[in-house]
C-alpha positions in Angstrom: 33.6 6.1 -6.2 34.4 3.6 -3.6 30.8 3.4 -2.2 28.0 1.8 -4.2 24.8 3.7 -4.8 21.3 2.5 -4.0 18.6 3.4 -6.5 15.1 4.3 -5.2 12.4 4.5 -7.8 9.5 6.8 -6.9 10.3 7.7 -3.2 6.8 8.5 -2.3 4.7 7.7 0.8 6.7 5.4 3.1 9.3 5.1 0.3 10.4 8.6 1.2 12.2 7.3 4.3 14.4 4.7 2.6 17.1 7.1 1.3 17.6 8.9 4.7 18.2 5.5 6.4 20.5 4.3 3.6 22.4 7.6 3.9 22.7 7.1 7.6 24.2 3.7 6.9 26.7 5.2 4.5 25.0 4.5 1.2 24.5 7.4 -1.3 21.3 7.2 -3.2 20.0 8.0 -6.7 16.3 8.7 -7.4 14.4 7.8 -10.5 11.0 9.1 -11.3 9.2 6.3 -13.2 7.2 8.7 -15.4 7.1 12.3 -16.4 3.4 12.4 -15.9 2.2 15.0 -13.3 0.6 12.6 -10.8 -0.7 13.6 -7.4 1.8 11.3 -5.8 4.7 13.5 -6.8 3.4 16.6 -5.1 5.2 15.7 -1.9 8.3 14.3 -3.5 11.4 15.2 -1.5 14.7 14.9 -3.4 17.1 16.3 -0.8 18.6 12.9 0.1 19.9 12.0 -3.4 23.2 12.4 -5.1 21.5 12.6 -8.5 18.0 12.3 -9.9 16.6 11.0 -13.2 13.3 10.7 -15.0 12.5 7.5 -16.9 11.5 8.3 -20.5 10.3 4.8 -21.5 13.8 3.8 -22.8 15.5 1.3 -20.5 18.7 1.2 -22.5 19.0 5.0 -22.2 18.4 4.8 -18.4 21.1 2.1 -18.0 23.5 4.3 -19.9 22.7 7.3 -17.7 23.4 5.3 -14.6 26.7 3.8 -16.0 28.8 6.4 -14.1 27.5 5.1 -10.8 28.4 1.7 -9.2 25.0 0.4 -8.1 24.3 -1.9 -5.1 20.5 -2.3 -5.5 17.3 -1.0 -7.0 14.3 -0.5 -4.7 10.8 0.6 -5.6 9.6 3.3 -3.2 5.9 2.8 -4.0 3.6 1.0 -6.4 4.4 3.3 -9.3 8.0 2.1 -9.3 7.6 -1.7 -9.1 7.7 -2.6 -12.8 10.6 -0.3 -13.6 12.5 -1.6 -10.5 12.1 -5.2 -11.8 13.3 -4.2 -15.3 16.2 -2.1 -14.2 17.5 -4.5 -11.5 17.4 -7.3 -14.1 19.2 -5.2 -16.8 21.9 -4.3 -14.3 22.4 -7.9 -13.1 21.5 -7.1 -9.5 19.3 -8.9 -7.0 15.9 -8.9 -8.7 12.5 -10.4 -8.9 12.9 -10.2 -12.7 10.4 -9.2 -15.4 8.9 -12.6 -16.2 6.1 -12.1 -13.6 6.3 -8.3 -13.3 2.9 -7.7 -14.9 1.4 -10.3 -12.6 2.6 -8.5 -9.6 0.8 -5.3 -10.7 -2.3 -6.5 -12.5 -4.9 -7.7 -10.0 -6.6 -10.0 -12.5 -3.3 -11.7 -13.5 -2.5 -11.9 -9.8 -5.7 -13.8 -9.0 -5.1 -16.1 -12.0 -1.6 -16.9 -10.8 -3.0 -17.9 -7.4 -5.6 -20.1 -9.0 -2.9 -21.8 -11.0 -1.0 -22.4 -7.8 -4.0 -24.0 -6.2 -4.7 -21.1 -3.7 -8.2 -19.9 -3.0 -9.2 -16.6 -4.6 -12.2 -14.3 -4.7 -14.5 -15.0 -7.7 -13.5 -12.5 -10.4 -13.7 -11.4 -14.0 -11.8 -8.9 -16.2 -13.6 -7.3 -19.1 -14.0 -4.2 -21.2 -17.6 -5.1 -22.3 -20.6 -4.1 -20.3 -22.7 -7.0 -21.6 -20.1 -9.5 -20.5 -19.9 -7.9 -17.1 -23.7 -7.9 -16.7 -23.9 -11.6 -17.6 -21.3 -12.4 -15.0 -23.2 -10.3 -12.5 -26.3 -12.3 -13.1 -24.4 -15.4 -12.0 -23.4 -13.4 -8.8 -26.5 -11.3 -8.3 -25.7 -8.1 -6.3 -27.7 -7.0 -3.3 -27.3 -4.8 -0.2 -25.8 -7.7 1.8 -23.9 -9.3 -1.1 -22.7 -6.5 -3.4 -20.1 -6.7 -6.2 -16.9 -4.8 -6.3 -15.7 -3.0 -9.4 -12.1 -1.7 -9.4 -9.2 -0.9 -11.7 -6.7 -3.6 -12.7 -3.8 -1.3 -11.6 -4.1 1.5 -9.1 -3.5 2.2 -5.4 -5.2 3.6 -2.3 -8.8 2.2 -3.0 -8.8 4.5 -6.1 -12.1 4.1 -8.1 -13.2 1.1 -6.0 -17.0 0.9 -6.2 -19.2 -1.4 -4.0 -22.3 -2.1 -6.2 -25.5 -3.5 -4.7 -27.6 -3.5 -7.9 -27.3 -3.6 -11.7 -27.6 0.1 -12.1 -24.7 0.7 -9.8 -22.6 -1.7 -11.7 -23.3 0.0 -15.0 -22.5 3.4 -13.5 -19.2 2.1 -12.1 -18.2 0.6 -15.4 -19.1 3.7 -17.4 -17.2 5.9 -15.0 -14.0 3.8 -15.1 -13.7 2.7 -18.7 -11.5 5.1 -20.6 -10.5 7.0 -17.4 -7.0 7.4 -16.0 -6.1 5.8 -12.7 -4.4 7.5 -9.8 -1.1 5.9 -10.9 -1.4 7.2 -14.5 -2.5 4.0 -16.2 -5.4 3.9 -18.7 -8.5 2.0 -17.4 -9.3 0.0 -20.6 -10.8 -2.8 -18.6 -12.4 -3.3 -15.2 -12.0 -6.0 -12.6 -15.1 -7.3 -10.9 -15.2 -9.4 -7.8 -17.7 -10.7 -5.3 -17.8 -8.7 -2.0 -16.2 -10.5 0.9 -17.7 -9.7 4.3 -14.9 -10.8 6.6 -12.0 -9.4 8.6 -9.3 -7.9 6.4 -5.7 -8.0 7.4 -2.4 -6.5 6.2 0.6 -8.9 6.1 3.9 -7.1 5.6 6.9 -9.2 4.5 10.5 -9.0 3.5 12.1 -11.7 1.3 15.7 -12.6 0.5 16.6 -15.5 -1.8 13.1 -16.8 -1.6 13.0 -16.8 2.2 10.0 -14.9 3.4 9.7 -13.1 6.8 6.5 -11.6 8.2 7.6 -8.2 9.7 4.2 -7.1 11.0 0.4 -7.9 10.8 -2.4 -5.3 11.0 -6.2 -5.5 11.0 -8.2 -3.1 8.8 -11.5 -1.5 9.6 -13.0 0.3 6.6 -16.2 2.3 6.1 -18.4 2.5 3.0 -19.2 6.0 1.7 -22.3 7.1 -0.3 -20.7 6.7 -3.7 -20.2 3.0 -3.0 -16.5 3.3 -2.3 -14.5 2.3 0.8 -12.4 4.6 3.1 -10.0 3.6 5.8 -11.2 4.0 9.4 -8.5 2.3 11.3 -5.6 -0.1 11.0 -4.5 -1.8 14.2 -1.1 -3.4 14.8 -1.5 -7.0 16.0 1.0 -9.1 18.0 2.6 -12.2 16.4 0.3 -14.4 18.4 -3.0 -13.3 17.0 -6.1 -15.1 16.0 -5.4 -15.1 12.2 -1.6 -15.5 12.2 -1.3 -19.2 11.3 -3.9 -19.0 8.5 -2.3 -15.8 7.1 1.2 -17.3 7.2 0.2 -20.5 5.6 -1.4 -18.5 2.8 1.0 -15.7 2.2 4.2 -17.8 1.8 2.9 -19.7 -1.3 1.2 -16.6 -2.6 4.6 -14.7 -2.7 6.1 -17.8 -4.4 3.3 -17.9 -7.0 4.0 -14.2 -7.8 7.7 -14.6 -8.1 8.6 -12.4 -5.1 12.0 -13.7 -4.0 13.5 -10.5 -2.9 12.4 -7.3 -1.2 9.3 -6.0 0.6 5.7 -6.9 0.0 2.5 -5.4 1.4 -0.4 -7.9 1.2 -4.1 -7.4 2.0 -6.0 -10.6 2.8 -9.5 -11.5 4.0 -9.8 -14.4 6.5 -13.2 -16.1 6.0 -14.6 -19.2 7.6 -13.4 -21.2 4.6 -9.9 -19.7 4.8 -7.9 -16.7 3.5 -8.6 -14.9 0.3 -6.2 -12.4 -1.3 -7.2 -8.9 -2.0 -3.9 -7.9 -3.5 -0.1 -8.1 -3.1 2.0 -4.9 -3.6 5.7 -5.7 -4.1 7.0 -2.7 -2.0 6.8 -1.4 1.5 3.5 -0.8 3.3 2.3 2.7 2.3 0.3 5.2 4.4 3.5 7.4 4.7 4.3 5.9 8.1 7.5 7.4 9.5 10.0 4.9 10.8 10.6 6.4 14.3 7.2 5.7 15.8 7.2 2.2 14.2 10.5 1.4 15.8 9.1 2.3 19.2 6.4 -0.3 18.7 8.1 -3.2 16.8 11.3 -5.2 17.4 12.3 -4.7 13.8 10.4 -2.7 11.2 9.8 -3.6 7.6 11.9 -0.8 6.1 15.0 -1.6 8.2 14.7 -5.3 7.3 14.3 -4.4 3.6 17.6 -2.4 3.8 19.3 -5.2 5.6 18.2 -7.7 2.9 19.8 -5.6 0.2 22.9 -4.3 2.0 23.6 -6.6 4.9 22.3 -10.2 4.5 24.0 -11.3 7.7 22.0 -8.7 9.7 18.8 -9.8 7.9 19.4 -13.4 8.9 20.0 -12.3 12.5 17.0 -10.1 12.7 14.6 -12.6 11.2 15.6 -15.6 13.3 12.7 -14.9 15.7 9.1 -13.7 15.1 8.5 -10.0 15.4 7.6 -8.6 18.8 5.2 -5.8 19.5 6.5 -3.4 22.2 3.6 -1.0 22.2 0.0 -1.0 20.8 -0.4 1.1 17.7 -3.4 2.3 15.7 -3.5 4.1 12.4 -6.5 6.5 11.8 -7.5 8.3 8.6 -9.6 11.4 9.1 -12.8 11.4 7.0 -14.2 14.6 5.6 -17.9 14.4 4.9 -18.0 17.2 2.3 -15.8 19.0 -0.1 -15.1 22.7 0.3 -15.1 22.8 4.1 -12.2 24.1 6.1 -10.4 22.4 9.0 -11.1 24.2 12.3 -7.6 24.8 13.6 -8.5 25.0 17.3 -10.1 21.5 17.1 -7.3 20.1 15.0 -4.8 21.2 17.6 -6.7 19.1 20.2 -5.9 16.0 18.1 -2.2 16.9 18.2 -2.3 17.2 22.0 -3.7 13.7 22.6 -1.7 11.6 25.0 -1.1 8.6 22.6 -0.4 10.6 19.4 2.9 9.9 17.8 2.2 11.1 14.2 -0.1 13.7 12.7 0.5 13.9 9.0 -1.7 16.7 7.5 -2.3 16.5 3.7 -4.4 19.7 3.4 -2.4 22.9 3.9 -3.7 25.5 6.3 -6.2 27.7 4.6 -7.1 25.2 1.9 -10.5 23.4 1.8 -10.7 19.6 2.2 -12.1 17.2 -0.4 -14.8 14.8 0.5 -13.1 11.6 1.6 -13.8 8.8 -0.9 -10.5 6.9 -0.8 -7.0 6.9 0.7 -6.0 9.7 -1.7 -8.6 12.1 -0.3 -7.9 11.8 3.5 -7.4 15.2 5.1 -4.8 13.8 7.5 -3.4 10.5 8.9 -2.8 9.8 12.5 -0.8 7.2 14.5 -1.5 6.5 18.1 0.9 4.4 20.2 0.7 3.5 23.9 1.3 0.7 26.3 -2.3 0.8 27.3 -4.8 -0.2 24.6 -7.6 1.6 26.5 -5.8 4.9 26.1 -5.6 4.4 22.4 -9.3 3.6 22.2 -10.1 6.7 24.3 -8.1 8.9 22.0 -9.6 7.3 18.9 -13.1 8.1 20.2 -12.1 11.7 20.9 -10.9 12.1 17.3 -14.1 10.8 15.8 -16.1 12.9 18.3 -14.2 16.0 17.1 -15.0 15.2 13.5 -18.7 14.8 14.4 -18.9 18.0 16.3 -17.4 20.5 13.9 -13.8 19.7 12.9 -14.8 20.7 9.4 -16.7 23.9 8.8 
């Protein structure tokens, strides 16, 4: 075995594209599933690009022994599920690693906020509790209303899973009761809740890649979300921004010390940040690639260097990483991500109208999550989107035109 292997843990969502690119560069890959639980994320898991596959059985020594036959170059989390195991395995193997000392802090949103507080960075007011009385006392100090609601969410999850926007005490009690004792989308037990004040401000995505503590911003996006009847949030759009954008300086000055405070020295990070009049406030940092299942090809058409390619450079070709990160990223085309929003469960996608979306001038990706002939679920979070769309074009007006057509099709009978 002359070539070293790259280990991908939970190659889900955007993480599914890491192994094919590593294979193209001459690196064979191994896949590890971080849990034997039957989670929804694994339904689309493609293992065709791996020399061997393994399932972690909560025994790190056993896993290290199973991998002993393979010379390993690096360990990369493919999605949020794999972050903690990637930390532990890379540390145990003596490879480039963020280590386990702050591994929990990089996954637990409360510990994350506490680490930023300790570092002197501004954070959203928050509390962690498993007691409804404690939560309600805290809520009285931050009284919820229609204009200033409170947010109740799991400590560990993904894709706006179980996030509730609560505008009164009754809504808080319902959100708490629904969450406590439930299982999150990533398979963790919700024994406590995280409560935060609602921030009414622009929300941004800052994607980074780090090597030896040097952080590089690979791309910045601006979210637009919508509230749904249950009090949750769904994704409407996510727009790629040029390096010279209105929030870039504030975001950069905030994200670099944030990554340091969380012990992220190596690898990718996907961070969500509000920018208020008083300055940035962290929603969360995810120590892995941006998700949404975005394929690399359309991203490469729009960006000088994409996050996934820089991540692979950082692990396998540090000289290329240094070269590619010497200048700020450059946007070659405008890009907009759109999540379809189904208003009700049980409806079917009208195929003739869906085909019109695929024929739009600016469309570069149409990723359908609901098979033909299967009913949609009511969209309440990222996990219940019927489909995801990427539009890319030199002309921003063309993208806006196509976006309006998509929403008009939804309003006029895309679901029946």
